[in-house]
N, C-alpha and C positions, 0 to 999 in steps of 0.2 A: 502495500498499501505507500504510495506517495508522499503523501497528506494524512499524518496518524494522529492532528492536534483537532481532529470532529469532539464536535461536544453534544452529547445527546442526555437525553434526561427517558430512562425506560418506563415503558410498563403497557398505558391502556393501547400502545399504537401494537405493540404485538401482540397482547390478548388475546386475540380474535384466534392468529395463528400456533401460540403456544396452544389454546384450548385445542385446535382441531386434530393436531398433537399428538398431545399431551391424549388425547379419547379416544385414536389411532391406534399407537401404539402401550397404551394401556388399559384399554377397556376394561379386563378383565381385574385387573386392583380394583378393589373397593376402600378407598383409605374414607369414607366418608367427610369429609370433607371440603373432599376434590370438587364437592357440587354446590357450595357456598358458593356463593357470590366476591365474596368480603372474604373468605380464606382460603388457598389455592396453593397446590406448589410449582405454580406458575415460576414467581419470583427464583425460589431457588433451580429451577430447570433453566430459566436463561440467562440469570451468573453461572452457574456450574458451567452452563455450553461456553461461555466467556470466556473460564479458564481451561476448559481440559478442548474448548474447539480451538484452541491455542489461538485467538484474539488479545488475550489482555499479552501473549506474549510476542507476539506478532507484531502491533502497536503499544507501545509500551509509555507514550501519552495518551491515549485516547484517556480522555475526559467522559466516562459516563454514569449517571447518579441514578439510585434506586430507589423507590418510592418506597413510604413504610416499612423504611430501616430498612431493603430487604427480603421481607416480609421472612418467613424462619433461617432463609440463607446465614445469619452468622451465627443464628446457635444452634445449626449443622454443621458450620463451619475447623470447630474442634475433633467433631468425630470425621469431616476431610480430612484434614493435616494427618490426623492420626493413622487415616488408610492409604498417603504416601508414605511418611516416613515413620509409623511401624512406631511409637513415642508417642507419651502422652505429653501434654504442657507444652508441646511446641518446643520440645528435646531438639537435638541433633536426632538425624532416622539413623535410625538400624546398620544392621550390617545387608550390603544389598539392595536398600529400599530410599525411596527420595527419590534425587536426580542422579544415583548411578545407576536405579533400578532398569531394567529392558524397556522402554517405552513411555516413561517414568515421564510428566513434567518437569523442567529446568530449574523451577522454584519451587517454594509449596503451594499450596490454595492459598494459605495466606495471605503470602507474602501479593500477592496477582489482586484476592481480594481489597488488602491495603489501598490497592491504588486507585482503586472506583469510590462513590463518593453514595452517601445514605441520607434519607431525614429522618425528622425526628418525628414523624406523624404513627409515635407507635400507640397511642395513649395509654403509658402509663410509666412512671418514672425511673420504676426497677428495669423495665424492659429499655428504657433510651440511657439507664449510667455500665447494662452490659454492655450494648452499641459500641460504648465508645471507650469503654472498656479492652472492646476485642478487636474496633478497629483503630482507633485513633481519633481523637477532637477534629485532628486537619481533616479529617474527608465527610466529617459527617457536614451538613446543610438543615436550615430551617424548613422546617416544610407541611403544609395546608394541604388537604380536599379540597376547597372553595372553587367552584361554588357550590359541589355536588353536598356538600355541611360547613355551616360555620367556625370560621378556625378557632382556636383557642387564642381567647382573651385575657393578658396579651398574647401574642405569638409566641413568649419565652416563659411564658409561666409554670413551666412542667418543668422547664433547661431550668430554671433559678434553684429548684425547690434539692439540685444536685450540689451544691453546695461549690461549683465550681469556682479557680482559679478569675477573676478576674478579662486577663488577658485568652483564657480559654472561651469561653461566652464568649465575647466578644470573636473570638473566631468562627465559634459556631453557627453566632447570629451574624457576623457580616464578612467577615474576612472570609472564611470559605468561599461562600457566592466568587465572591471574584478571583478569586484562585480559580474557579471551577470554570469560569471565564475563561480566562489566563487573560484576564486586566487588571491594570494597577487599583486598588477598593480608595477610594476617595479621602479626603482625611476630614474627620467628626469633627468639629469644633465642640469644645465641651464647655459650660458652661460655670 
């Protein structure tokens, strides 16, 4: 790919395509929640395919953001990383595992996942805290489902309950958005 500095915000546009693929390939699997419009495995499939399909490796500067904190993906990331490394807690890969294994990804799934951006629309401070701990605050953006539902007021209400340092809060609510877009953040005048 010539220009891998493309900005993409993923979920709703590819949802129908992913739903068709999921239904065709996994029709016999009864996940129960997969039939719900609000809880689906499509986020996991999208992010995992960006990693396993090689896109994240081939386009290291590609900026893509996933809504709803990436769905369940961040919660499955430790298991995904364990499958790659054979170890727990992101320790160094075991013998014959990790990048040294035949056909394996050159980097850990966690390293690729931490290149992507995720929004804060998780509806619970504990999930948001986990996302920040697992992915890193520099990859988190404030999110909203407006106009489908009213945004939290103020939009950082839940974020404020986490007691983050002021610079981390400012990154999530301001700086990360501009970094995602590839432009310099304007300086805020402080009263």
